[in-house]
C-alpha positions in Angstrom: 84.8 107.0 91.2 86.0 110.3 89.6 86.3 108.9 86.5 82.7 108.2 86.4 82.0 111.5 87.3 84.3 112.8 84.4 82.2 110.6 81.6 78.6 111.7 83.3 80.2 115.6 82.6 81.1 114.5 78.8 77.8 113.3 78.1 75.5 116.4 79.7 77.8 118.9 77.6 76.0 117.2 74.5 72.8 117.2 75.8 73.3 121.2 76.9 74.0 121.9 73.6 70.4 120.1 72.4 72.1 117.0 71.2 69.8 113.7 71.7 70.8 111.2 74.5 69.4 108.1 75.1 69.2 105.6 77.4 68.2 102.1 77.9 69.2 98.8 80.8 68.3 95.1 80.4 69.1 92.3 82.3 71.4 89.4 80.8 71.7 86.4 81.9 74.6 83.9 81.7 76.0 81.2 81.8 76.1 79.4 85.9 73.3 81.5 86.6 74.3 84.5 86.8 72.9 88.1 86.0 74.2 91.4 84.8 72.2 94.2 85.2 73.8 96.9 82.1 72.8 100.2 81.4 73.7 101.9 78.0 74.0 105.6 77.6 74.5 107.2 74.3 75.0 111.3 73.4 76.5 112.8 69.9 78.3 109.6 69.1 79.5 108.2 72.5 78.0 105.7 74.7 78.7 104.6 77.7 78.1 100.9 79.2 77.4 100.7 83.1 77.2 96.8 84.1 76.7 95.0 87.5 79.5 92.5 87.6 80.9 90.6 90.8 79.3 93.1 93.4 81.1 96.0 91.5 79.2 99.1 89.3 81.6 99.5 86.3 81.8 102.6 83.8 82.7 101.3 80.1 82.7 103.4 77.1 82.6 102.4 73.8 85.4 100.7 71.6 86.0 100.3 68.4 84.7 96.8 67.0 84.5 94.8 64.1 81.2 93.4 64.8 78.2 94.5 67.7 79.7 96.9 70.3 82.5 96.4 72.9 82.9 98.4 75.7 86.0 98.8 77.9 88.0 101.1 80.0 91.3 102.9 78.5 93.4 102.6 80.7 96.6 100.4 80.9 94.7 97.8 79.4 93.6 96.0 82.5 90.1 96.2 83.1 86.8 94.3 81.8 85.8 93.9 78.4 82.2 93.8 77.7 81.0 92.8 74.2 77.2 92.5 72.9 75.9 91.5 69.1 71.9 91.7 69.3 70.4 90.6 72.3 74.2 88.4 73.0 76.9 89.3 75.8 80.1 88.2 76.8 82.0 89.4 79.6 85.7 88.9 79.8 89.3 90.8 81.9 92.0 92.2 79.9 94.7 91.5 81.9 97.2 94.6 80.7 98.8 95.9 78.2 98.6 93.7 74.5 97.1 91.2 77.1 94.1 89.2 75.2 91.2 88.7 77.1 89.8 85.9 79.1 86.3 85.0 79.4 84.3 85.2 82.2 80.7 85.2 81.2 79.4 83.8 78.1 76.3 82.6 76.7 74.8 86.1 78.6 71.5 86.8 77.2 69.4 89.8 77.2 65.8 89.4 78.7 
């Protein structure tokens, strides 16, 4: 909870300085009938995704990606990874430092 408050405060600072802040939301429909609500907040070169997955609200920071937009949490390496490209998305779980992400939900489409 505290981490989310810090992120929110960080996003408000650029807005107060006159920078543009953007907000968009969508529902992704995935395999097995799973729906993932996602909100994207962007300000001054940074972006945050807040997703509803597995009964939790998860805040993720944008990470470097070769293609599309990838969001994760900079911790010990464990946590959700949300990767979008166009209208498609994938949700994975990264299990510790250096661990390869395991796909939880694939074939997610915005709509």
